C-alpha positions in Angstrom: -59.6 -73.5 8.7 -57.2 -76.3 9.8 -54.7 -75.2 12.5 -54.3 -71.9 14.3 -51.1 -70.0 15.5 -51.9 -67.4 18.2 -49.7 -64.4 18.8 -50.6 -62.6 22.0 -48.8 -59.1 22.0 -49.3 -59.1 25.7 -46.9 -61.9 26.0 -44.4 -60.7 23.5 -42.5 -57.8 24.8 -39.7 -58.0 22.0 -39.2 -59.4 18.7 -37.1 -62.1 20.4 -40.5 -63.3 22.1 -42.2 -63.5 18.7 -39.4 -65.7 17.4 -39.8 -67.9 20.3 -43.4 -68.4 19.4 -42.5 -69.0 15.8 -39.6 -71.4 16.9 -42.1 -73.4 19.1 -44.6 -73.7 15.9 -41.7 -74.6 13.7 -40.6 -77.4 15.9 -44.1 -78.8 16.3 -44.1 -79.5 12.6 -40.6 -81.0 12.6 -38.6 -77.9 11.3 -35.3 -77.6 13.4 -32.9 -74.9 13.1 -35.1 -71.7 12.9 -33.0 -68.8 12.3 -35.0 -66.3 14.3 -34.7 -63.5 11.7 -37.2 -62.1 9.2 -36.0 -64.4 6.4 -36.5 -67.4 8.7 -40.0 -66.2 9.6 -40.8 -66.0 5.7 -39.4 -69.5 5.4 -41.6 -71.0 8.2 -44.8 -69.3 7.2 -44.7 -70.1 3.5 -42.9 -73.4 3.5 -43.1 -75.4 6.8 -46.3 -74.7 8.7 -49.1 -77.2 8.1 -51.7 -75.7 5.8 -54.5 -74.5 6.0 -53.4 -72.3 9.0 -54.9 -69.0 10.5 -52.5 -66.8 12.3 -54.2 -64.5 14.8 -52.2 -61.6 16.3 -54.1 -60.4 19.3 -53.3 -57.3 21.5 -51.0 -56.2 18.8 -51.2 -52.6 20.1 -48.6 -53.7 22.9 -46.0 -54.5 20.1 -46.3 -51.0 18.1 -43.3 -49.9 20.0 -41.2 -52.3 17.9 -41.5 -49.4 15.4 -40.3 -50.3 11.9 -39.4 -53.9 12.9 -43.2 -54.4 13.8 -44.3 -52.9 10.3 -41.7 -55.3 8.6 -43.1 -58.4 10.6 -46.7 -57.4 9.7 -45.7 -57.1 6.2 -44.2 -60.6 6.0 -47.4 -62.3 7.4 -49.6 -60.0 4.8 -47.1 -61.3 2.0 -47.4 -64.8 3.0 -51.4 -64.5 2.9 -51.2 -63.2 -0.6 -48.8 -65.9 -1.7 -50.6 -68.8 -0.2 -54.0 -67.5 -0.8 -57.0 -69.3 0.9 -54.5 -71.7 2.7 -53.1 -68.9 4.8 -55.3 -66.4 6.9 -53.5 -63.6 8.7 -55.7 -61.7 11.2 -54.4 -58.8 13.3 -56.5 -57.3 16.3 -55.4 -54.4 18.3 
């Protein structure tokens, strides 16, 4: 698979930290003005990351405390995987 985006739950104490990682990835591909919200996350994942891409979220157990927000974020990644097919792979590891 082409590029990889690594999310490490140990270094993301809050949803804002996750958005920091996504913002950096978006800037690397020339997407400025990332909105740092779930709609913007969807836009970056499905329209601006260079494909093919593999997103790996390791140590995700550290982020379960985000509660429903965590669930919504995971669902966005899973939906992007369904939408983009083989060009987008999402893997989450406890």
